[in-house]
C-alpha positions as a Markdown table, in Angstrom:
| # | Residue | x | y | z |
|---|---|---|---|---|
| 1 | Met | 29.1 | 30.6 | 63.8 |
| 2 | Asn | 31.8 | 29.5 | 61.3 |
| 3 | Arg | 30.6 | 25.9 | 61.7 |
| 4 | Arg | 26.9 | 27.0 | 61.1 |
| 5 | Arg | 27.9 | 28.9 | 58.0 |
| 6 | Met | 29.7 | 25.9 | 56.6 |
| 7 | Leu | 26.7 | 23.6 | 57.2 |
| 8 | Leu | 24.4 | 26.1 | 55.5 |
| 9 | Ala | 26.8 | 26.4 | 52.6 |
| 10 | Ala | 27.1 | 22.6 | 52.2 |
| 11 | Ala | 23.3 | 22.2 | 52.3 |
| 12 | Ala | 22.8 | 24.9 | 49.7 |
| 13 | Trp | 25.5 | 23.6 | 47.3 |
| 14 | Pro | 23.6 | 20.9 | 45.5 |
| 15 | Val | 20.7 | 23.3 | 44.7 |
| 16 | Val | 23.0 | 26.0 | 43.5 |
| 17 | Gly | 25.1 | 23.5 | 41.6 |
| 18 | Trp | 22.1 | 21.8 | 39.9 |
| 19 | Thr | 20.7 | 25.3 | 38.9 |
| 20 | Asp | 24.0 | 26.2 | 37.4 |
| 21 | Val | 24.2 | 23.0 | 35.4 |
| 22 | Ala | 20.6 | 23.4 | 34.2 |
| 23 | Phe | 21.3 | 27.0 | 33.1 |
| 24 | Ala | 24.5 | 26.0 | 31.3 |
| 25 | Gln | 22.6 | 23.2 | 29.5 |
| 26 | Ser | 19.8 | 25.6 | 28.4 |
| 27 | Lys | 22.5 | 27.7 | 26.7 |
| 28 | Gln | 23.8 | 24.7 | 24.7 |
| 29 | Pro | 22.7 | 24.8 | 21.1 |
| 30 | Val | 20.0 | 22.2 | 20.1 |
| 31 | Leu | 21.3 | 19.8 | 17.4 |
| 32 | Ile | 18.7 | 18.3 | 15.1 |
| 33 | Gly | 19.5 | 15.5 | 12.7 |
| 34 | Trp | 18.0 | 15.2 | 9.3 |
| 35 | Leu | 18.2 | 11.8 | 7.4 |
| 36 | Ser | 16.7 | 11.5 | 3.9 |
| 37 | Ala | 16.8 | 8.6 | 1.5 |
| 38 | Gly | 16.5 | 11.0 | -1.4 |
| 39 | Pro | 18.8 | 13.5 | -3.1 |
| 40 | Arg | 19.0 | 17.1 | -1.8 |
| 41 | Glu | 18.3 | 18.5 | -5.2 |
| 42 | Ser | 14.9 | 16.9 | -5.4 |
| 43 | Phe | 13.9 | 16.8 | -1.7 |
| 44 | Gly | 15.6 | 19.9 | -0.4 |
| 45 | His | 12.4 | 21.9 | -0.4 |
| 46 | Tyr | 10.9 | 19.5 | 2.2 |
| 47 | Phe | 13.9 | 20.4 | 4.4 |
| 48 | Val | 13.1 | 24.1 | 3.9 |
| 49 | Ala | 9.4 | 23.5 | 4.8 |
| 50 | Phe | 10.5 | 21.7 | 8.0 |
| 51 | Lys | 12.9 | 24.5 | 9.0 |
| 52 | Glu | 10.2 | 27.1 | 8.3 |
| 53 | Gly | 7.8 | 25.2 | 10.6 |
| 54 | Leu | 10.4 | 25.2 | 13.3 |
| 55 | Ala | 11.2 | 28.9 | 12.8 |
| 56 | Gly | 7.5 | 29.7 | 13.3 |
| 57 | Leu | 7.7 | 28.0 | 16.7 |
| 58 | Gly | 10.7 | 30.1 | 17.7 |
| 59 | Arg | 13.4 | 27.7 | 16.8 |
| 60 | Lys | 15.1 | 29.5 | 13.9 |
| 61 | Glu | 18.4 | 28.1 | 12.5 |
| 62 | Gly | 21.3 | 29.9 | 14.1 |
| 63 | Pro | 23.6 | 29.7 | 17.2 |
| 64 | Asn | 20.9 | 28.0 | 19.3 |
| 65 | Val | 19.5 | 25.6 | 16.7 |
| 66 | Ile | 21.9 | 23.6 | 14.5 |
| 67 | Phe | 21.1 | 21.1 | 11.8 |
| 68 | Glu | 23.1 | 18.1 | 10.7 |
| 69 | Glu | 21.9 | 16.9 | 7.3 |
| 70 | Arg | 22.5 | 13.5 | 5.6 |
| 71 | Trp | 21.2 | 12.6 | 2.1 |
| 72 | Ala | 21.3 | 9.1 | 0.7 |
| 73 | Ala | 20.5 | 10.3 | -2.9 |
| 74 | Gly | 18.4 | 7.3 | -3.6 |
| 75 | Arg | 21.1 | 4.8 | -2.4 |
| 76 | Ile | 19.1 | 3.1 | 0.3 |
| 77 | Asp | 22.2 | 0.9 | 1.3 |
| 78 | Arg | 23.9 | 4.1 | 2.4 |
| 79 | Leu | 21.3 | 4.9 | 5.1 |
| 80 | Pro | 22.9 | 2.8 | 8.0 |
| 81 | Ala | 26.3 | 4.5 | 7.5 |
| 82 | Leu | 24.7 | 8.0 | 7.3 |
| 83 | Ala | 22.5 | 7.3 | 10.4 |
| 84 | Gly | 25.7 | 6.3 | 12.2 |
| 85 | Glu | 27.3 | 9.6 | 11.3 |
| 86 | Leu | 24.3 | 11.4 | 12.7 |
| 87 | Ala | 24.2 | 9.3 | 15.9 |
| 88 | Ala | 27.9 | 10.2 | 16.5 |
| 89 | Lys | 27.0 | 13.9 | 16.6 |
| 90 | Gly | 24.6 | 13.3 | 19.5 |
| 91 | Pro | 21.4 | 15.0 | 18.1 |
| 92 | Ala | 18.5 | 15.8 | 20.4 |
| 93 | Val | 16.1 | 14.4 | 17.8 |
| 94 | Ile | 16.4 | 13.0 | 14.3 |
| 95 | Val | 13.9 | 13.7 | 11.5 |
| 96 | Ala | 13.7 | 10.8 | 9.1 |
| 97 | Gly | 12.2 | 11.2 | 5.6 |
| 98 | Ser | 11.1 | 7.6 | 5.1 |
| 99 | Leu | 10.5 | 4.4 | 7.0 |
| 100 | Arg | 13.8 | 3.1 | 5.9 |
| 101 | Ser | 15.5 | 6.2 | 7.2 |
| 102 | Ala | 13.7 | 5.8 | 10.5 |
| 103 | Ala | 14.7 | 2.2 | 10.8 |
| 104 | Ala | 18.3 | 3.1 | 10.1 |
| 105 | Ala | 18.2 | 5.9 | 12.6 |
| 106 | Thr | 16.6 | 3.8 | 15.3 |
| 107 | Lys | 19.3 | 1.1 | 15.0 |
| 108 | Ala | 22.1 | 3.7 | 15.0 |
| 109 | Ala | 20.7 | 5.8 | 17.9 |
| 110 | Pro | 18.2 | 3.7 | 19.8 |
| 111 | Lys | 17.8 | 6.2 | 22.6 |
| 112 | Thr | 17.3 | 9.2 | 20.3 |
| 113 | Pro | 13.7 | 10.4 | 19.5 |
| 114 | Ile | 12.8 | 9.9 | 15.8 |
| 115 | Val | 10.2 | 11.9 | 14.0 |
| 116 | Tyr | 9.5 | 10.3 | 10.6 |
| 117 | Ile | 7.4 | 10.9 | 7.5 |
| 118 | Gly | 6.5 | 7.8 | 5.6 |
| 119 | Gly | 4.3 | 4.7 | 5.6 |
| 120 | Asp | 3.0 | 2.4 | 8.4 |
| 121 | Pro | 5.7 | 2.0 | 11.1 |
| 122 | Val | 3.7 | -0.8 | 12.9 |
| 123 | Ala | 4.3 | -3.2 | 10.1 |
| 124 | Leu | 8.1 | -2.6 | 10.4 |
| 125 | Gly | 8.1 | -3.0 | 14.2 |
| 126 | Leu | 9.0 | 0.7 | 14.8 |
| 127 | Ala | 5.8 | 1.4 | 16.8 |
| 128 | Ala | 3.3 | -0.6 | 18.8 |
| 129 | Ser | 0.4 | 1.2 | 17.3 |
| 130 | Leu | -0.5 | 4.5 | 15.5 |
| 131 | Ala | -2.4 | 5.8 | 18.5 |
| 132 | Arg | 0.3 | 4.8 | 21.1 |
| 133 | Pro | 3.7 | 4.3 | 19.4 |
| 134 | Gly | 5.3 | 3.4 | 22.8 |
| 135 | Gly | 8.9 | 3.7 | 21.7 |
| 136 | Met | 11.2 | 6.3 | 20.3 |
| 137 | Val | 9.6 | 6.7 | 16.9 |
| 138 | Thr | 6.6 | 8.9 | 16.1 |
| 139 | Gly | 5.6 | 11.1 | 13.2 |
| 140 | Phe | 3.3 | 11.0 | 10.2 |
| 141 | Ser | 2.1 | 8.3 | 7.9 |
| 142 | Asn | 1.5 | 9.3 | 4.3 |
| 143 | Val | -0.6 | 6.1 | 3.9 |
| 144 | Ser | 0.7 | 5.5 | 0.4 |
| 145 | Ser | -0.2 | 1.8 | 0.7 |
| 146 | Val | -3.9 | 2.7 | 1.2 |
| 147 | Ile | -4.2 | 5.2 | -1.6 |
| 148 | Ser | -2.4 | 3.0 | -4.2 |
| 149 | Glu | -5.8 | 1.6 | -5.3 |
| 150 | Lys | -6.8 | 5.1 | -6.5 |
| 151 | Tyr | -4.0 | 5.2 | -9.1 |
| 152 | Val | -5.8 | 3.0 | -11.6 |
| 153 | Glu | -9.1 | 4.8 | -11.1 |
| 154 | Leu | -7.5 | 8.2 | -11.8 |
| 155 | Leu | -5.6 | 6.9 | -14.8 |
| 156 | Leu | -8.8 | 5.5 | -16.3 |
| 157 | Ala | -10.6 | 8.8 | -15.6 |
| 158 | Ala | -8.0 | 10.6 | -17.7 |
| 159 | Ala | -7.6 | 7.8 | -20.3 |
| 160 | Pro | -10.7 | 5.6 | -20.4 |
| 161 | Lys | -9.5 | 3.3 | -23.2 |
| 162 | Leu | -6.5 | 2.0 | -21.3 |
| 163 | Arg | -6.5 | -1.8 | -21.0 |
| 164 | Arg | -2.9 | -2.7 | -20.0 |
| 165 | Ile | -1.1 | -0.8 | -17.3 |
| 166 | Gly | 2.5 | -1.2 | -16.1 |
| 167 | Phe | 3.4 | -0.9 | -12.4 |
| 168 | Leu | 6.9 | 0.1 | -11.5 |
| 169 | Leu | 7.5 | -1.3 | -8.0 |
| 170 | Asp | 9.9 | 0.0 | -5.4 |
| 171 | Thr | 10.9 | -3.0 | -3.4 |
| 172 | Thr | 12.8 | -0.8 | -0.9 |
| 173 | Ser | 9.5 | 0.4 | 0.4 |
| 174 | Pro | 8.6 | -1.5 | 3.6 |
| 175 | Asn | 4.9 | -1.2 | 2.7 |
| 176 | Ile | 5.2 | -2.6 | -0.8 |
| 177 | Ala | 3.2 | -5.8 | -0.1 |
| 178 | Leu | 0.2 | -3.9 | 1.2 |
| 179 | Ser | 0.4 | -1.3 | -1.6 |
| 180 | Met | 0.4 | -4.1 | -4.2 |
| 181 | Ala | -2.6 | -5.9 | -2.6 |
| 182 | Asn | -4.6 | -2.7 | -2.9 |
| 183 | Ala | -3.4 | -2.0 | -6.4 |
| 184 | Arg | -4.3 | -5.6 | -7.6 |
| 185 | Arg | -7.8 | -5.1 | -6.1 |
| 186 | Ser | -8.1 | -2.0 | -8.1 |
| 187 | Val | -6.9 | -3.7 | -11.3 |
| 188 | Ala | -9.5 | -6.5 | -10.8 |
| 189 | Gln | -12.3 | -4.0 | -10.0 |
| 190 | His | -11.7 | -2.0 | -13.3 |
| 191 | Ser | -11.1 | -5.1 | -15.4 |
| 192 | Val | -7.7 | -4.1 | -16.8 |
| 193 | Glu | -4.5 | -6.0 | -17.4 |
| 194 | Ala | -1.4 | -5.3 | -15.3 |
| 195 | Arg | 2.3 | -5.9 | -15.7 |
| 196 | Tyr | 4.8 | -5.5 | -13.0 |
| 197 | Ala | 8.5 | -4.7 | -12.8 |
| 198 | Glu | 10.5 | -4.4 | -9.6 |
| 199 | Val | 13.3 | -1.9 | -8.8 |
| 200 | Ala | 15.6 | -2.0 | -5.8 |
| 201 | Arg | 18.5 | 0.2 | -7.0 |
| 202 | Leu | 18.7 | 3.3 | -9.2 |
| 203 | Glu | 20.5 | 1.5 | -12.0 |
| 204 | Glu | 17.5 | -0.9 | -12.2 |
| 205 | Ile | 15.0 | 1.7 | -13.2 |
| 206 | Glu | 15.6 | 1.8 | -17.0 |
| 207 | Pro | 15.8 | -2.0 | -17.4 |
| 208 | Ala | 12.6 | -2.3 | -15.5 |
| 209 | Leu | 10.9 | 0.3 | -17.7 |
| 210 | Ser | 12.2 | -1.4 | -20.8 |
| 211 | Arg | 10.7 | -4.7 | -19.7 |
| 212 | Leu | 7.3 | -3.0 | -19.3 |
| 213 | Ala | 7.6 | -1.5 | -22.7 |
| 214 | Lys | 8.3 | -4.9 | -24.3 |
| 215 | Glu | 5.3 | -6.3 | -22.5 |
| 216 | Gly | 3.1 | -3.8 | -24.3 |
| 217 | Val | 1.9 | -1.6 | -21.5 |
| 218 | Lys | 0.1 | 1.6 | -22.5 |
| 219 | Ala | 0.3 | 3.5 | -19.2 |
| 220 | Leu | 2.5 | 3.6 | -16.1 |
| 221 | Val | 2.0 | 3.7 | -12.3 |
| 222 | Ala | 5.1 | 4.6 | -10.3 |
| 223 | Met | 4.5 | 3.1 | -6.9 |
| 224 | Pro | 5.8 | 5.2 | -4.0 |
| 225 | Gly | 9.1 | 4.3 | -2.5 |
| 226 | Pro | 12.5 | 5.9 | -1.6 |
| 227 | Thr | 14.3 | 4.8 | -4.7 |
| 228 | Leu | 11.6 | 5.7 | -7.3 |
| 229 | Asn | 10.7 | 9.0 | -5.5 |
| 230 | Ser | 14.4 | 10.0 | -5.9 |
| 231 | Glu | 14.2 | 9.9 | -9.7 |
| 232 | Pro | 10.9 | 11.4 | -11.0 |
| 233 | Arg | 12.6 | 13.1 | -13.9 |
| 234 | Arg | 14.2 | 9.9 | -15.2 |
| 235 | Ile | 11.0 | 7.9 | -15.0 |
| 236 | Val | 8.8 | 10.6 | -16.5 |
| 237 | Lys | 11.3 | 11.1 | -19.4 |
| 238 | Phe | 11.0 | 7.4 | -20.3 |
| 239 | Ala | 7.2 | 7.5 | -20.0 |
| 240 | Gln | 7.0 | 10.5 | -22.3 |
| 241 | Ala | 9.2 | 8.8 | -24.9 |
| 242 | Gln | 6.7 | 5.9 | -24.8 |
| 243 | Arg | 3.7 | 8.3 | -24.8 |
| 244 | Trp | 2.4 | 6.7 | -21.7 |
| 245 | Pro | -0.1 | 8.4 | -19.5 |
| 246 | Met | 1.5 | 8.2 | -16.1 |
| 247 | Ile | 0.7 | 8.7 | -12.4 |
| 248 | Gly | 3.0 | 9.0 | -9.4 |
| 249 | Gly | 2.6 | 9.4 | -5.7 |
| 250 | Arg | 4.3 | 12.8 | -5.4 |
| 251 | Arg | 3.6 | 16.1 | -7.1 |
| 252 | Glu | 7.2 | 16.1 | -8.5 |
| 253 | Phe | 6.1 | 13.5 | -11.0 |
| 254 | Ala | 3.4 | 15.8 | -12.4 |
| 255 | Glu | 5.8 | 18.8 | -12.2 |
| 256 | Glu | 8.3 | 16.8 | -14.3 |
| 257 | Gly | 5.6 | 16.0 | -17.0 |
| 258 | Ala | 3.7 | 13.0 | -15.8 |
| 259 | Leu | 0.0 | 13.2 | -16.6 |
| 260 | Leu | -1.1 | 12.9 | -12.9 |
| 261 | Ser | 0.1 | 12.7 | -9.4 |
| 262 | Tyr | -1.9 | 11.8 | -6.3 |
| 263 | Gly | -0.8 | 11.7 | -2.7 |
| 264 | Ala | -0.4 | 13.5 | 0.6 |
| 265 | Asp | 1.3 | 16.9 | 0.5 |
| 266 | Pro | 4.8 | 16.1 | 1.9 |
| 267 | Ser | 5.5 | 19.8 | 2.6 |
| 268 | Ala | 2.5 | 20.1 | 4.9 |
| 269 | Leu | 3.6 | 16.9 | 6.7 |
| 270 | Tyr | 7.1 | 18.3 | 7.2 |
| 271 | Arg | 5.8 | 21.5 | 8.6 |
| 272 | Arg | 3.6 | 19.5 | 11.0 |
| 273 | Ala | 6.7 | 17.4 | 11.9 |
| 274 | Ala | 8.3 | 20.6 | 13.2 |
| 275 | Tyr | 5.5 | 20.8 | 15.8 |
| 276 | Tyr | 6.3 | 17.3 | 17.0 |
| 277 | Val | 10.1 | 18.1 | 17.2 |
| 278 | Asp | 9.3 | 21.2 | 19.2 |
| 279 | Arg | 7.1 | 19.2 | 21.6 |
| 280 | Ile | 9.9 | 16.6 | 22.1 |
| 281 | Leu | 12.4 | 19.3 | 22.8 |
| 282 | Lys | 10.1 | 20.6 | 25.4 |
| 283 | Gly | 10.0 | 17.2 | 27.1 |
| 284 | Ala | 7.3 | 15.2 | 25.4 |
| 285 | Lys | 8.0 | 11.5 | 25.0 |
| 286 | Pro | 7.8 | 10.4 | 21.3 |
| 287 | Gly | 6.0 | 7.2 | 22.4 |
| 288 | Asp | 3.2 | 9.3 | 23.8 |
| 289 | Leu | 2.7 | 11.3 | 20.5 |
| 290 | Pro | 0.2 | 9.6 | 18.2 |
| 291 | Ile | 1.3 | 8.9 | 14.7 |
| 292 | Glu | -0.9 | 11.0 | 12.5 |
| 293 | Glu | -2.4 | 10.2 | 9.1 |
| 294 | Pro | -3.1 | 12.9 | 6.5 |
| 295 | Thr | -6.7 | 13.8 | 5.9 |
| 296 | Lys | -6.1 | 15.6 | 2.6 |
| 297 | Phe | -4.6 | 14.3 | -0.6 |
| 298 | Glu | -3.5 | 16.3 | -3.5 |
| 299 | Leu | -4.4 | 15.5 | -7.1 |
| 300 | Val | -2.3 | 17.3 | -9.7 |
| 301 | Ile | -3.1 | 17.3 | -13.4 |
| 302 | Asn | -0.6 | 18.3 | -16.1 |
| 303 | Leu | -2.7 | 19.7 | -18.9 |
| 304 | Lys | 0.3 | 20.3 | -21.1 |
| 305 | Thr | 1.0 | 16.5 | -21.0 |
| 306 | Ala | -2.6 | 15.7 | -21.6 |
| 307 | Lys | -2.6 | 17.9 | -24.7 |
| 308 | Ala | 0.6 | 16.2 | -25.9 |
| 309 | Leu | -1.0 | 12.8 | -25.4 |
| 310 | Lys | -4.2 | 14.0 | -27.2 |
| 311 | Leu | -6.3 | 13.3 | -24.1 |
| 312 | Glu | -9.3 | 15.3 | -23.2 |
| 313 | Ile | -9.5 | 15.8 | -19.4 |
| 314 | Ser | -13.2 | 15.6 | -18.3 |
| 315 | Arg | -14.7 | 18.4 | -16.4 |
| 316 | Glu | -15.5 | 15.9 | -13.6 |
| 317 | Leu | -11.8 | 15.0 | -13.2 |
| 318 | Ala | -10.7 | 18.6 | -13.6 |
| 319 | Val | -12.8 | 19.8 | -10.7 |
| 320 | Arg | -11.3 | 17.2 | -8.5 |
| 321 | Ala | -7.8 | 18.5 | -9.1 |
| 322 | Asp | -6.1 | 20.5 | -6.3 |
| 323 | Arg | -3.7 | 21.9 | -8.9 |
| 324 | Val | -3.6 | 22.1 | -12.7 |
| 325 | Ile | -0.3 | 22.6 | -14.5 |
| 326 | Glu | -0.8 | 24.4 | -17.8 |
């Protein structure tokens, strides 16, 4: 009888042991990494939107859900080191606020699922396709490269007499070549002149803007990218001093005083990203989750700026606006 009991106990031990381990693991807090190329002061509300999305799915920040944040504050060269710090913490998943952030996270933590918000990851080799990413990266494209051709159209709708437009280019954006191809097509279509100035670091913003001013541009397009998106206030202030009608890809530009902004709503994308993170934590493979593209884009018009520039916003353009700042 003693031998039989010993055999039964030995047979039962692996099952009991595995159950105990699984139970213990389920009680471990979930660590979620956050890697942003921008500054917390400007982009912190996106982090809030993401956490609100997770909380709505039952993963509220607390003892069971812990966040590790890293912010590059517009210093793209800091991303690899910050991604390394996150990787050392052993997160279950990393949320990356740009393609550059996703690339840095993938290199630092190649076996960790990455949910990103940004441009086209296929061009950067982070995914096999949008429909079937196939690797450890999934998320949401803001398709800024595709909508860049709309900037000239919208500027001319607000200021029809424009003939020379300056483009401030963020060369840290992986999709800059495609964005510029679309922008040049729009310039040719509308028969306007264009001048271009490139920026790779924060300290290059003012010199680039000054070059455009010397070349006699009468309006400004701030092309989307991690560096320029980090400094909407600085760019808008210069544009206001030059009395330039200006458009940017994020609503923060219009909120800071640019005439227009046009792009996907990042807050909505980050709330949607929470759903993907939740699915991954429940066992879904990131490579099986299709990379989604936004279906709605937000046009913001700053009427206060229009008045200061003595521009009359047409009714046709006004009714297209999703938000008007008065």
